[in-house]
DOBATOR-38591 format. One line per 2 residues: number of its first residue (from 1); their letters; for each residue y, x, z of N, C-alpha, C, O, CB. Coordinates in Angstrom, 2 decimals, decimal comma. Atoms other than C-alpha are relative to their C-alpha. Glycine has a CB too. Layout:
N
NUM> A> Y/X/Z/Y/X/Z/Y/X/Z/Y/X/Z/Y/X/Z  ...
END
This chain:
144
1> XX> -0,98/0,84/0,13/-0,11/0,00/-0,01/1,16/0,84/0,07/1,19/1,74/0,92/-0,04/-1,06/0,95  -1,13/-0,54/0,29/3,25/1,17/-1,12/1,20/-0,59/0,97/1,51/-1,77/0,82/0,19/-0,21/-1,46
3> XX> -1,08/0,49/-0,75/6,24/0,92/1,62/1,09/0,54/-0,28/1,35/1,65/0,17/-0,13/0,10/1,22  -1,19/-0,80/0,27/9,61/1,43/0,09/1,23/-1,06/0,16/2,18/-0,99/-0,63/-0,08/0,73/-1,56
5> XX> -1,01/0,97/-0,38/11,83/-1,51/1,58/-0,54/-0,66/1,44/-1,60/-0,43/2,04/0,21/-1,17/-1,26  0,12/0,59/-1,54/12,07/-3,48/4,83/-1,17/-1,20/-0,06/-2,08/-1,46/0,73/1,66/-0,74/0,60
7> XX> 1,06/1,30/0,24/10,21/-6,59/3,30/-1,41/0,62/0,08/-2,28/0,23/0,86/0,19/-0,83/-1,64  1,48/-0,54/0,17/7,17/-4,23/2,15/-0,57/0,64/1,38/-1,76/0,74/1,68/-0,03/1,21/-1,21
9> XX> 0,37/-0,74/-1,52/7,24/-2,47/5,75/-0,66/-1,20/0,86/-1,68/-1,12/1,55/1,58/0,67/0,95  0,53/1,16/-0,87/6,96/-6,08/7,25/-1,37/-0,54/-0,43/-2,15/-1,04/0,38/0,99/-1,18/-0,04
11> XX> 1,04/0,33/0,52/4,27/-6,82/4,87/-1,33/0,99/0,37/-2,45/0,61/0,69/0,35/-0,12/-1,35  0,95/-1,09/-0,41/2,38/-3,61/5,52/-0,26/-0,04/1,43/-1,46/0,08/1,69/0,53/1,38/-0,35
13> XX> 0,32/0,24/-1,38/2,66/-4,06/9,45/-0,85/-1,27/0,20/-1,74/-1,30/1,05/1,27/-0,08/0,80  0,99/1,08/-0,18/1,14/-7,59/8,96/-1,33/0,18/-0,29/-2,17/-0,30/0,46/0,33/-1,02/-0,69
15> XX> 1,23/-0,36/0,60/-1,77/-6,33/6,92/-0,75/0,90/1,02/-1,89/0,62/1,40/0,24/0,71/-1,37  0,57/-0,85/-1,10/-2,48/-3,60/9,43/-0,29/-0,71/1,21/-1,32/-0,45/1,83/0,90/1,09/0,35
17> XX> 0,55/0,62/-1,16/-2,45/-5,87/12,20/-0,92/-1,00/-0,15/-1,49/-1,34/0,89/0,92/-0,49/0,72  1,02/0,83/0,58/-4,74/-8,33/10,32/-1,21/0,85/-0,10/-2,28/0,41/0,32/0,41/-0,59/-1,38
19> XX> 1,38/-0,78/0,19/-7,26/-5,42/9,46/-0,44/0,43/1,52/-1,59/0,41/1,95/0,19/1,49/-1,08  0,45/-0,49/-1,48/-7,03/-4,12/13,13/-0,85/-1,16/0,63/-2,01/-0,96/0,99/1,39/0,33/1,05
21> XX> 0,53/1,36/-0,95/-7,91/-7,63/14,81/-1,37/0,01/-0,96/-2,40/0,17/-0,32/1,21/-1,84/-0,02  1,45/0,23/0,61/-10,87/-7,97/12,04/-1,04/1,11/0,17/-2,24/0,88/0,32/0,11/-0,23/-1,52
23> XX> 0,96/-1,04/0,00/-12,29/-4,53/12,16/-0,01/0,86/1,42/-1,01/1,40/1,88/0,32/0,92/-1,23  -0,30/-0,76/-1,48/-10,97/-2,89/15,52/-0,16/1,59/-0,34/-0,55/2,39/0,51/-1,26/-0,50/1,37
25> XX> -0,04/-1,53/0,41/-10,78/0,55/13,61/0,94/-0,05/-1,12/1,01/-1,04/-1,85/-1,49/0,69/-0,47  -0,66/-0,11/1,49/-8,44/1,68/10,85/0,25/1,54/0,08/0,43/2,17/1,12/1,58/-1,02/-0,32
27> XX> -0,48/-1,27/0,29/-7,72/4,98/9,41/1,07/0,12/-0,87/0,81/0,06/-2,07/-0,93/0,73/-0,45  -1,22/0,09/0,99/-4,26/5,17/7,91/0,46/1,31/-0,35/0,45/2,20/0,49/1,22/-0,77/0,59
29> XX> -0,58/-1,21/0,39/-2,78/7,90/5,91/1,60/-0,14/-0,49/1,93/-0,88/-1,42/-0,91/0,57/-1,12  -1,32/0,03/0,30/0,83/8,35/5,70/0,40/1,06/-1,25/0,43/2,26/-0,99/0,73/0,30/1,31
31> XX> -0,23/-0,95/1,32/1,72/9,96/2,04/1,48/0,35/0,23/2,28/-0,55/-0,03/-0,27/-0,82/-1,63  -1,40/-0,42/0,06/5,02/11,78/2,61/0,30/0,85/-1,30/-0,44/1,75/-1,67/0,34/0,83/1,29
33> XX> -0,37/-0,74/1,30/6,78/13,03/-0,62/-0,81/-0,32/-1,19/-0,64/0,30/-2,24/-0,11/1,45/0,19  0,98/0,02/1,03/4,00/11,61/-2,70/0,70/-0,47/-1,16/1,89/-0,80/-1,14/-1,21/-0,84/0,33
35> XX> -0,32/-0,17/1,44/4,13/11,25/-6,53/0,89/-1,54/0,20/0,71/-2,41/1,04/-1,56/0,14/-1,31  -0,91/1,03/0,28/7,00/8,76/-7,82/-0,79/-0,99/-0,66/-1,87/-0,68/-1,15/1,17/0,44/-0,81
37> XX> 0,43/1,01/0,71/6,26/5,49/-9,23/0,12/0,16/-1,49/-0,70/-0,41/-2,21/0,62/-1,09/0,43  -0,35/-0,53/1,22/7,78/6,97/-12,48/-1,16/0,97/-0,65/-1,67/0,86/-1,76/1,32/0,74/0,20
39> XX> 1,09/-0,95/0,40/5,29/9,81/-12,58/-1,33/-0,82/-0,14/-2,02/-0,65/-1,15/-0,17/1,21/1,12  1,22/0,58/0,04/2,39/7,63/-11,91/-0,06/-0,81/-1,20/-1,11/-0,82/-1,85/-0,26/-0,75/1,17
41> XX> -0,21/1,00/1,47/3,55/5,13/-14,96/-0,19/1,00/-0,84/-1,05/0,74/-1,68/1,58/-0,84/-0,37  -0,03/-1,03/1,39/3,90/8,30/-17,28/-1,47/0,50/-0,06/-1,99/0,69/-1,16/1,19/1,52/0,15
43> XX> 1,47/-0,61/0,31/0,29/9,64/-16,54/-0,69/-0,96/-0,72/-1,39/-0,64/-1,68/-0,91/0,39/1,29  1,05/0,92/0,71/-1,28/6,22/-17,49/0,66/-0,42/-1,49/-0,02/-0,80/-2,44/-0,32/-1,48/1,00
45> XX> -0,48/0,22/1,39/1,07/5,71/-20,37/-0,63/1,22/-0,92/-1,24/1,02/-1,97/1,73/-0,02/-0,03  0,70/-1,21/0,72/-0,03/9,29/-21,50/-1,16/-0,19/-0,57/-1,36/-0,03/-1,78/-0,26/1,06/0,79
47> XX> 1,47/0,04/0,13/-3,66/8,63/-21,21/-0,07/-1,15/-1,15/-0,75/-0,93/-2,16/-0,85/-0,39/1,54  -0,19/1,08/1,21/-2,90/5,29/-23,42/0,40/0,37/-1,10/-0,05/-0,27/-2,05/0,84/-0,96/0,20
49> XX> -0,62/-0,69/1,33/-1,03/7,32/-26,12/-1,13/0,83/-0,48/-1,53/0,67/-1,63/1,42/1,00/0,25  0,75/-0,83/0,57/-3,49/9,89/-26,35/-1,36/-0,79/-0,66/-1,85/-0,41/-1,72/-0,28/1,06/1,05
51> XX> 0,88/0,55/0,42/-6,29/7,34/-26,63/-0,13/-0,60/-1,49/-1,17/-0,78/-2,12/-0,10/-0,72/0,84  -0,33/0,65/1,28/-4,74/5,83/-29,82/-0,73/0,99/-1,17/-1,06/0,49/-2,25/1,77/-0,14/-0,17
53> XX> 0,64/-1,19/0,68/-6,28/9,18/-31,44/-1,39/-0,65/-0,56/-1,71/-0,51/-1,74/-0,25/1,37/1,12  1,03/0,67/0,21/-9,49/7,16/-31,28/-1,22/0,97/0,35/-2,36/0,58/0,10/0,06/-0,54/-1,36
55> XX> 0,96/-0,86/-0,35/-11,47/10,15/-30,05/-0,43/-0,36/1,58/-1,57/-0,11/1,97/0,54/1,48/-0,22  0,63/0,25/-1,31/-11,75/9,05/-26,48/0,97/-1,18/0,54/2,10/-1,34/0,07/-0,06/1,45/1,04
57> XX> -0,65/0,99/-0,56/-10,63/6,14/-24,43/0,97/0,47/1,07/0,76/1,54/1,64/-0,93/-0,89/0,49  -0,93/-0,47/-1,09/-7,65/6,29/-21,96/-0,58/0,38/1,30/-0,13/1,28/2,01/0,97/-1,01/0,28
59> XX> 0,52/-0,58/-1,25/-10,02/6,33/-19,09/-0,76/1,30/-0,18/-0,73/2,02/0,81/-0,88/-0,98/0,67  0,22/-1,21/0,43/-11,74/9,32/-20,81/0,95/1,04/0,25/0,77/1,99/1,01/-0,19/-0,09/-1,18
61> XX> -1,06/-0,94/-0,21/-8,69/11,06/-21,03/0,51/0,35/1,41/0,76/1,49/1,80/1,05/-0,47/-0,69  -0,31/-0,09/-1,20/-7,75/10,14/-17,58/-1,14/1,07/0,95/-0,80/1,98/1,71/0,09/-1,50/0,43
63> XX> 0,96/-1,04/-0,48/-10,92/11,92/-16,40/0,16/1,40/-0,63/0,09/2,38/0,11/-1,41/-0,49/-0,26  0,04/-1,45/0,49/-10,62/14,92/-18,72/1,31/0,64/0,68/1,15/1,74/1,21/0,02/0,12/-1,78
65> XX> -1,15/-0,38/-0,55/-7,19/15,50/-17,45/0,05/0,19/1,55/0,76/1,08/2,02/0,90/-0,90/-0,41  0,09/-0,36/-1,11/-8,01/15,18/-13,94/-0,86/1,19/0,15/-0,45/2,12/0,86/-0,33/-0,98/0,68
67> XX> 0,99/-1,25/-0,15/-10,94/17,71/-14,19/0,82/1,26/-0,63/0,80/2,25/0,10/-1,57/-0,26/-0,91  -0,61/-0,97/0,40/-8,83/20,07/-16,39/1,17/0,56/0,42/1,51/1,73/0,32/0,08/-0,17/-0,91
69> XX> -1,42/-0,52/-0,72/-5,60/20,13/-14,72/0,16/-0,39/1,16/0,88/0,33/1,85/1,25/-0,40/-0,60  -0,20/0,64/-1,27/-5,72/18,09/-11,73/-0,74/0,79/1,23/-0,15/1,23/2,22/-0,54/-1,48/-0,12
71> XX> 0,77/-0,77/-0,73/-8,64/19,76/-10,02/0,33/1,63/0,36/0,05/2,04/1,49/-1,14/-0,14/-0,65  -0,69/-1,15/-0,72/-7,11/23,27/-9,76/1,16/-0,12/0,57/1,33/0,53/1,61/0,21/0,98/-0,74
73> XX> -1,29/0,43/-0,90/-3,82/22,06/-8,67/-0,29/-0,43/1,25/0,45/-0,02/2,14/0,81/-1,11/-0,57  0,54/0,45/-1,31/-5,71/20,31/-5,77/-0,57/1,09/0,58/0,04/1,51/1,57/-0,97/-1,09/-0,05
75> XX> 0,93/-0,98/-0,51/-8,12/22,90/-4,96/0,92/1,17/0,39/0,57/1,94/1,29/-1,15/0,42/-1,08  -0,80/-1,35/-0,49/-5,14/25,60/-4,79/0,83/-0,52/1,05/1,53/0,29/1,66/0,99/0,80/-1,18
77> XX> -0,65/0,25/-1,14/-3,61/23,55/-2,26/-0,80/-0,61/1,21/-0,27/-0,85/2,30/1,04/-0,80/-0,35  0,98/0,51/-0,89/-6,65/22,22/-0,42/-1,19/0,66/-0,06/-2,12/0,32/-0,78/-0,23/-1,30/-0,20
79> XX> 1,29/-0,70/-0,14/-9,13/24,73/0,58/-1,24/-0,47/0,31/-2,32/-0,03/-0,08/0,11/0,77/0,77  1,36/0,72/-0,47/-11,42/22,36/2,29/-0,40/-1,04/-1,24/-1,58/-1,30/-1,47/0,26/-0,94/1,58
81> XX> 0,48/0,59/1,31/-11,33/20,23/-0,97/-0,98/0,61/-0,87/-2,04/0,08/-1,21/1,02/-0,16/-0,79  0,50/-0,89/0,88/-12,34/23,05/-3,12/-1,39/0,38/0,54/-2,34/0,37/-0,25/0,94/1,17/-0,17
83> XX> 1,21/-0,49/-0,65/-15,11/24,24/-0,70/-0,90/-1,11/-0,07/-2,06/-0,74/-0,30/0,21/0,48/1,44  0,71/1,01/-0,08/-16,58/20,84/-0,55/-0,40/-0,45/-1,53/-1,57/-0,78/-1,72/0,73/-0,98/0,82
85> XX> -0,04/0,41/1,51/-16,27/19,97/-4,38/-0,79/1,01/-0,66/-1,65/0,65/-1,45/1,49/-0,07/-0,66  0,53/-0,82/1,05/-17,34/23,27/-5,80/-1,49/-0,28/-0,01/-1,95/-0,52/-1,13/0,34/1,52/0,21
87> XX> 1,51/0,10/0,24/-21,32/22,89/-4,91/-0,61/-1,24/-0,74/-1,69/-1,30/-1,33/-0,67/0,04/1,32  0,35/1,41/0,56/-21,29/19,25/-6,04/-0,06/0,10/-1,62/-0,98/-0,32/-2,32/1,19/-1,16/0,49
89> XX> -0,33/-0,12/1,27/-19,76/20,14/-9,36/-0,96/0,98/-0,56/-1,55/0,59/-1,57/1,40/0,35/-0,17  0,73/-1,32/0,56/-21,72/23,52/-10,08/-1,62/-0,69/-0,48/-2,26/-0,18/-1,40/-0,14/1,45/1,50
91> XX> 1,30/0,40/0,51/-25,12/21,32/-10,36/0,21/-1,20/-1,06/-0,78/-1,84/-1,41/-0,95/-0,45/1,24  -0,24/1,04/1,22/-23,49/18,78/-13,12/0,18/0,71/-1,39/0,64/1,85/-1,45/1,40/-0,90/0,27
93> XX> -0,39/-0,58/1,16/-23,29/19,40/-16,75/1,62/-0,33/-0,36/2,24/-1,05/0,42/-1,01/-0,51/-1,10  -1,33/-0,22/0,31/-19,84/19,70/-18,33/0,39/-1,61/-0,19/1,48/-2,00/0,24/0,21/1,06/-1,38
95> XX> -0,19/1,39/0,42/-20,08/15,88/-19,53/0,11/-0,85/1,35/0,98/-1,70/1,58/-1,25/-0,51/-0,97  0,24/0,66/-1,27/-21,30/14,77/-16,01/1,31/0,22/0,91/1,88/-0,65/1,57/-1,36/0,60/0,72
97> XX> -1,34/-0,40/-0,93/-18,27/16,87/-14,29/1,26/-1,08/-0,53/2,11/-1,56/0,23/0,54/1,90/-0,31  -1,22/0,84/0,51/-15,86/14,73/-16,52/-0,18/-1,29/0,39/0,75/-1,90/0,93/0,21/-0,02/-1,51
99> XX> 0,19/1,40/-0,47/-17,40/11,50/-15,87/0,16/-0,17/1,61/0,69/-1,19/2,05/-1,46/-0,47/-0,45  -0,18/0,10/-1,61/-17,51/12,21/-11,84/1,37/-0,31/0,23/1,71/-1,11/1,10/-0,35/1,37/0,83
101> XX> -1,69/0,30/-0,34/-13,59/12,23/-12,06/0,32/-1,37/0,20/1,40/-1,67/0,70/1,03/0,43/-1,22  -0,46/1,43/-0,40/-13,66/8,55/-11,79/-0,21/-0,19/1,49/0,45/-1,03/2,10/-0,84/-1,16/-0,79
103> XX> 0,20/0,19/-1,43/-14,94/8,90/-8,30/0,62/1,22/0,91/0,19/1,29/2,06/-1,55/-0,14/0,24  -0,31/-0,89/-0,33/-13,16/11,83/-7,43/1,64/-0,24/0,37/2,34/-0,54/-0,59/-0,48/0,87/-0,91
105> XX> -1,47/0,24/-0,14/-9,43/11,46/-5,71/0,57/1,21/-0,17/0,36/2,12/0,63/0,46/-0,60/1,29  -0,57/-1,26/0,42/-7,49/14,08/-7,40/1,61/-0,13/-0,11/2,22/0,65/0,62/-0,67/0,43/-1,41
107> XX> -1,05/0,29/0,39/-4,05/12,82/-8,70/0,55/-0,93/1,26/1,67/-0,84/1,76/-0,12/-0,54/-1,37  -0,56/1,28/-0,95/-3,69/9,96/-6,22/0,55/0,81/1,57/1,18/0,22/2,45/-1,60/-1,38/0,36
109> XX> -0,32/-0,93/-1,06/-3,16/12,91/-3,57/1,40/0,81/0,01/2,00/1,30/0,98/-1,06/0,94/-0,02  -0,91/-0,88/0,55/-0,53/14,58/-5,37/1,51/-0,24/0,62/1,96/-1,39/0,56/-0,05/-0,19/-1,56
111> XX> -1,40/0,36/-0,08/3,13/14,95/-4,12/0,86/0,09/-1,24/0,35/0,38/-2,32/0,60/0,80/0,98  -1,11/-0,09/1,10/6,36/14,90/-6,35/-0,51/1,50/-0,88/-0,86/1,53/-2,06/1,83/0,15/0,85
113> XX> -0,17/-1,22/0,79/6,08/18,57/-7,26/-1,47/0,47/-0,60/-1,45/1,22/-1,57/0,68/1,17/0,98  1,34/-0,03/0,21/2,19/18,72/-7,61/-0,16/-0,80/-1,49/-0,54/-0,24/-2,52/-0,81/-0,69/1,32
115> XX> 0,19/0,68/1,13/2,27/15,60/-10,10/0,86/0,57/-0,95/0,43/0,53/-2,11/0,18/-1,37/0,14  -0,70/-0,67/1,18/5,09/17,44/-12,03/-0,60/1,23/-0,64/-0,40/1,47/-1,83/1,32/0,39/0,41
117> XX> 0,95/-1,02/0,23/2,84/20,44/-12,18/-1,01/-0,62/-1,10/-1,14/-0,18/-2,24/-0,74/0,44/1,42  1,11/0,65/0,88/0,04/18,09/-13,62/0,53/-0,42/-1,30/-0,07/0,00/-2,28/-0,64/-1,26/0,68
119> XX> -0,80/0,52/0,97/2,52/16,29/-16,11/0,29/1,21/-0,82/0,25/1,16/-2,05/1,23/-0,73/0,54  -0,51/-1,32/1,09/3,59/19,78/-17,42/-1,11/0,56/-0,87/-1,07/0,99/-2,03/0,58/1,40/0,86
121> XX> 1,07/-0,48/0,82/0,13/20,67/-17,98/-0,48/-0,69/-0,93/-0,84/-0,10/-1,95/-0,94/0,30/0,60  0,39/0,88/1,02/-0,87/17,82/-19,86/1,03/-0,03/-1,35/0,62/-0,09/-2,51/-0,10/-1,39/0,67
123> XX> -0,87/-0,26/1,24/2,41/18,09/-22,04/-0,43/1,24/-0,81/-0,55/1,26/-2,03/1,50/0,21/0,43  0,09/-1,23/0,82/1,69/21,55/-22,83/-1,29/0,13/-0,60/-1,44/0,78/-1,63/0,28/1,20/0,78
125> XX> 1,46/0,13/0,79/-2,03/20,95/-23,62/-0,04/-0,69/-1,23/-0,71/-0,40/-2,22/-1,03/-0,74/0,80  -0,15/1,31/1,20/-1,10/17,99/-25,89/1,31/0,01/-0,75/1,88/-0,98/-1,21/-0,06/-1,61/0,73
127> XX> -1,62/-0,23/0,54/2,23/19,46/-27,23/-0,16/-0,49/-1,40/0,87/-1,06/-1,77/0,67/1,78/0,00  0,17/0,67/1,19/1,02/18,32/-30,66/-0,06/-1,52/-0,36/0,05/-2,04/-1,47/-0,99/0,44/-0,36
129> XX> 0,19/1,40/-0,05/0,57/14,80/-29,72/1,01/-0,76/0,50/1,83/-0,22/1,24/-1,04/-0,31/0,67  -1,23/0,93/-0,61/2,90/11,94/-28,89/-0,25/-0,37/1,15/-1,33/-0,95/1,34/0,35/-1,24/-0,70
131> XX> 0,30/0,29/-1,23/3,32/11,52/-25,34/1,18/-0,63/0,56/2,18/-0,38/-0,13/-0,45/1,11/0,70  -1,22/0,67/-0,37/5,94/9,50/-23,41/1,00/1,00/0,52/0,55/2,06/0,96/-0,26/-1,09/1,02
133> XX> -0,87/-0,80/-0,44/9,42/11,06/-22,44/-0,15/0,06/1,46/-0,50/-0,88/2,17/1,25/-0,36/-0,45  -0,06/-0,41/-1,68/9,62/12,75/-18,89/1,39/-0,24/0,50/2,31/0,59/0,54/-0,36/1,72/0,34
135> XX> -1,23/0,68/-0,60/12,27/10,65/-17,43/-0,20/-0,24/1,39/0,61/-0,96/1,99/0,33/-1,32/-0,66  0,22/0,08/-1,35/10,80/10,89/-14,03/0,62/1,13/0,90/0,85/0,90/2,09/-1,39/-0,04/0,18
137> XX> -0,47/-1,22/-0,58/12,14/14,30/-13,06/1,06/-0,52/1,27/1,72/-1,55/1,13/0,77/0,97/-1,26  -0,91/0,28/-1,27/14,18/14,18/-9,51/1,19/0,86/-0,23/1,07/2,02/-0,63/-0,72/0,38/1,48
139> XX> -1,52/-0,57/0,34/17,82/15,16/-9,88/0,51/0,13/1,41/0,31/-0,84/2,14/1,08/-1,10/-1,02  -0,71/-0,16/-1,12/19,62/16,43/-6,87/-0,38/-0,88/1,31/0,39/-1,49/2,05/1,30/-0,22/-0,39
141> XX> 0,64/0,75/-0,90/17,08/14,93/-4,57/-0,01/-1,46/-0,08/-0,42/-2,14/0,86/0,44/0,33/1,10  0,08/1,41/0,37/17,47/11,51/-6,20/-0,83/-0,03/-1,18/-0,69/0,83/-2,04/1,37/-0,66/-0,25
143> XX> 0,82/0,49/1,10/14,85/9,92/-8,59/0,91/-0,36/-1,20/1,87/-1,09/-0,96/-0,84/-1,23/0,45  -0,65/0,18/1,21/16,22/9,79/-12,17/-0,42/-1,51/-0,19/-0,05/-2,13/-1,19/-0,46/1,09/-1,19
END
């Protein structure tokens, strides 16, 4: 759940309280400086645009990009993640590794800077393909 206003904060509080009453245990993660909504939208638009080539679906491009560009970024920032994931991926074929990205949290954990690095990597790798404009950059502490 994204909380970015007083109204959404109230909704979040109500949802948390309701779930606590129901389950008696919650594990809540607060994402500080997480990727922006524009960054998130950019990546999904890029996958869609790349899929128009007809060689892969948008979901396959997403998995490919998560594996090729996202995993190295996340592993560099999270040693525990890298240590746990490495043995699991070693046993898989390349195709299975790509498919497994459907089930691995990679970009969802990125902050603004990491997501920027990810988007830049996609842009460089597919520089000969049509991709969305990068209008998500942060300027003087404010999102464009």
